[in-house]
C-alpha positions as CSV (number, residue, x, y, z in Angstrom):
1,M,82.0,110.3,74.1
2,T,83.1,107.8,71.5
3,S,86.3,109.7,70.7
4,T,87.1,110.0,74.4
5,R,86.5,106.3,75.0
6,A,88.7,105.4,72.0
7,A,91.5,107.7,73.3
8,Q,91.3,106.1,76.8
9,A,91.4,102.6,75.3
10,E,94.3,103.3,73.0
11,A,96.2,104.9,75.8
12,Y,96.0,101.8,78.0
13,A,97.0,99.6,75.1
14,A,100.0,101.8,74.4
15,G,100.9,101.7,78.1
16,L,101.1,97.9,78.0
17,Q,104.1,98.3,75.6
18,E,105.9,100.2,78.4
19,N,105.0,97.5,81.0
20,V,107.8,95.0,81.2
21,Y,105.8,92.5,83.2
22,P,102.0,92.8,83.4
23,G,102.1,89.0,83.9
24,R,99.1,87.0,82.7
25,G,96.2,89.0,81.2
26,I,92.5,88.7,80.2
27,V,90.6,90.9,77.8
28,I,86.9,90.4,77.2
29,G,84.7,92.6,74.9
30,L,83.0,92.8,71.5
31,T,84.1,93.0,67.9
32,P,83.5,96.3,66.1
33,D,80.6,94.9,64.1
34,G,78.9,93.7,67.3
35,T,78.5,90.1,66.2
36,R,81.1,88.3,68.3
37,L,82.2,88.5,71.9
38,V,86.0,88.2,72.3
39,Q,88.2,86.7,74.9
40,V,91.9,87.3,74.9
41,Y,94.3,85.6,77.2
42,W,98.1,85.8,77.4
43,I,100.8,84.3,79.6
44,M,104.3,85.6,80.4
45,G,107.2,84.3,82.4
46,R,110.5,85.3,84.0
47,S,111.9,81.9,85.1
48,E,112.9,79.0,82.8
49,N,110.1,76.9,84.3
50,S,107.4,79.5,83.5
51,R,108.7,80.1,80.0
52,N,108.7,76.4,79.2
53,R,105.1,76.4,78.0
54,V,102.8,76.4,75.0
55,F,99.1,76.6,74.4
56,I,97.5,73.4,73.0
57,E,94.0,73.5,71.6
58,E,91.9,70.3,72.0
59,A,89.3,68.9,69.6
60,N,86.5,69.9,71.9
61,G,87.5,73.6,71.9
62,F,89.2,73.5,75.3
63,L,92.7,74.8,75.6
64,R,95.5,73.7,77.9
65,T,99.0,74.7,78.7
66,E,101.7,72.1,78.2
67,A,105.5,72.0,78.7
68,K,107.3,72.9,75.6
69,D,110.2,70.7,76.7
70,P,108.9,68.1,79.3
71,A,112.5,67.4,80.3
72,K,112.9,70.9,81.6
73,L,109.6,70.9,83.6
74,T,110.4,71.3,87.3
75,D,107.1,72.3,88.9
76,P,103.8,72.0,87.0
77,S,101.6,73.1,89.9
78,L,100.8,76.7,88.8
79,I,101.8,76.6,85.2
80,I,100.0,73.6,83.7
81,Y,96.2,74.1,83.6
82,Y,93.2,74.7,81.3
83,P,92.9,78.5,80.6
84,V,89.8,78.0,78.4
85,K,86.8,75.7,78.8
86,H,83.1,76.1,77.9
87,T,79.8,74.4,79.0
88,N,76.2,75.1,78.0
89,G,76.8,78.5,76.4
90,A,79.2,79.7,79.2
91,H,82.8,80.4,78.0
92,I,85.4,80.5,80.8
93,V,88.8,82.0,80.7
94,T,91.2,82.1,83.7
95,N,94.9,82.1,84.6
96,G,94.8,78.9,86.6
97,D,93.1,75.7,87.7
98,Q,90.1,77.8,88.8
99,T,88.9,77.2,85.3
100,D,88.0,73.7,86.4
101,T,86.4,75.0,89.6
102,I,84.1,77.3,87.6
103,Y,83.4,74.6,85.0
104,D,82.4,72.1,87.6
105,A,80.2,74.6,89.5
106,L,78.3,75.6,86.4
107,Q,77.7,72.0,85.5
108,A,76.3,71.4,89.0
109,G,74.0,74.4,88.8
110,G,76.3,76.9,90.6
111,S,77.6,80.3,89.4
112,F,80.8,82.0,88.5
113,E,80.7,83.9,91.8
114,S,79.9,80.9,94.0
115,A,82.8,78.9,92.4
116,L,85.3,81.6,93.0
117,A,84.2,82.1,96.6
118,T,85.9,78.7,97.2
119,R,89.3,79.9,95.9
120,T,91.9,82.4,96.8
121,Y,95.1,83.8,95.4
122,E,98.0,81.6,94.3
123,P,100.2,80.1,97.0
124,D,103.5,81.5,95.6
125,A,104.8,83.7,98.4
126,P,106.0,86.4,98.5
127,N,104.1,87.4,95.3
128,F,100.8,85.8,96.1
129,T,99.8,86.1,92.4
130,P,96.2,87.1,91.9
131,R,93.8,84.6,90.3
132,I,92.1,86.4,87.4
133,S,89.0,85.0,85.7
134,G,86.4,85.9,83.1
135,I,83.2,84.5,81.7
136,V,80.9,85.1,78.7
137,D,77.6,83.3,79.3
138,L,75.2,83.5,76.4
139,N,72.3,82.4,78.6
140,D,72.8,85.4,80.9
141,K,70.4,88.1,79.7
142,Q,71.6,90.6,82.3
143,F,75.4,90.6,81.8
144,A,77.4,90.5,78.6
145,Y,80.5,89.4,80.6
146,K,82.2,89.3,83.9
147,L,85.7,89.6,85.2
148,S,87.1,88.7,88.6
149,I,90.3,89.1,90.6
150,L,91.2,87.3,93.8
151,K,94.3,88.9,95.4
152,S,96.1,89.2,98.7
153,A,96.1,92.4,100.7
154,G,99.5,94.0,100.2
155,N,101.4,90.8,99.5
156,T,100.4,89.3,102.8
157,E,98.2,86.4,103.8
158,D,96.0,88.6,106.1
159,Q,93.1,88.9,103.7
160,T,91.8,87.8,100.3
161,L,90.4,90.7,98.3
162,R,87.6,89.6,96.0
163,H,86.4,91.8,93.2
164,T,84.0,90.9,90.5
165,Y,83.1,93.3,87.7
166,A,79.9,92.6,85.8
167,Y,79.3,94.4,82.5
168,E,75.7,94.7,81.4
169,K,76.5,95.8,77.9
170,A,79.5,95.1,75.6
171,L,80.7,98.0,73.6
172,P,81.5,97.4,69.9
173,G,85.2,97.6,69.3
174,F,86.1,97.7,73.0
175,G,86.9,95.4,75.9
176,H,88.0,95.4,79.5
177,C,91.5,94.2,80.5
178,I,92.7,92.8,83.8
179,H,96.2,91.3,84.4
180,T,98.0,89.8,87.4
181,Y,100.7,92.4,88.1
182,A,100.9,96.2,88.0
183,G,104.4,95.7,86.6
184,D,107.8,94.2,87.4
185,G,109.1,94.1,91.0
186,N,110.2,91.9,93.9
187,P,107.8,91.0,95.2
188,L,105.6,91.5,92.1
189,P,102.9,94.1,92.8
190,S,99.3,93.0,92.2
191,F,97.1,94.7,89.6
192,Q,95.3,97.7,91.1
193,G,91.9,99.3,90.4
194,E,89.2,98.4,87.9
195,P,89.7,96.5,84.6
196,A,90.9,98.9,82.0
197,L,89.0,99.9,78.8
198,V,91.0,98.6,75.8
199,P,90.5,98.5,72.0
200,L,89.3,95.4,70.1
201,A,89.7,96.6,66.5
202,G,89.4,94.3,63.5
203,D,89.2,90.5,63.3
204,A,90.8,87.9,65.6
205,Q,94.1,88.1,63.7
206,E,94.3,91.8,64.1
207,I,93.4,91.6,67.8
208,A,96.1,89.0,68.3
209,D,98.6,91.2,66.6
210,L,97.7,94.2,68.8
211,Y,98.2,92.4,72.1
212,W,101.1,90.1,71.1
213,N,103.0,93.2,69.8
214,A,102.2,95.1,73.0
215,L,103.8,92.4,75.3
216,N,107.4,92.5,76.3
217,E,109.4,90.5,73.8
218,E,111.6,88.7,76.3
219,N,108.9,87.8,78.7
220,K,105.8,86.9,76.5
221,I,105.1,83.2,76.0
222,S,101.7,82.5,74.4
223,L,98.4,84.3,73.5
224,L,95.0,83.2,72.4
225,V,92.0,85.0,70.9
226,K,88.6,83.3,71.2
227,T,85.6,84.7,69.4
228,I,82.0,83.6,70.2
229,R,79.3,84.4,67.7
230,I,76.3,85.8,69.6
231,E,73.8,84.6,67.1
232,D,74.4,80.9,67.5
233,G,77.3,80.4,70.0
234,A,79.8,79.2,67.4
235,S,83.3,79.8,68.7
236,E,86.8,79.9,67.1
237,L,90.2,79.9,68.7
238,L,93.4,81.6,67.4
239,V,96.6,80.5,69.2
240,R,100.0,82.1,69.1
241,N,103.0,80.5,70.8
242,K,106.5,82.1,70.9
243,E,108.9,80.4,68.6
């Protein structure tokens, strides 16, 4: 079973290298030694406005996107946000300002799911980019982590499709990956199916290398790896911005 699982995970990671534009992506899983939960998040871009971004870590452990060259920023609405925040043992990672929606809901006693019930896909017709989100909550004794995608039905405004995937157990050396697009196109086709099993081998640096190197050289922008120690909740961020 383990060898089959490893082969499946490696195959998906290898496939990312062939995908010119998976868009923004989230991976959540567990280090091989089982001591740290991991969150990976990357951003990509095709337009000058989308590519004009970097990840900036704040002193409190939050992370925001920021214009690399403020003079070239034309529309901040969907590209400037906090991908990473945490509160009371809950570590949030998303591809948009729904990070704040989840953060505020948790602080008010709500849940990951109730927060996302108030949101929908991004208003960027004709793509209607999915909102992808993930959470690791060390206080949740039932689930190790959750992933969510909110997307349009067939690039139309007819319906919002809402899928949440809750993983009761994290598997050492593996994670699950979800990204905004199935690949390049016009309009961009949304991610399909369940989050994919992917490898999380080695330390944060090795994990960063794996996914950074798997992303299309022209379109990748920034990537982060966050590790959360299960024993005491201590977290560390590793950030990589394209030069």
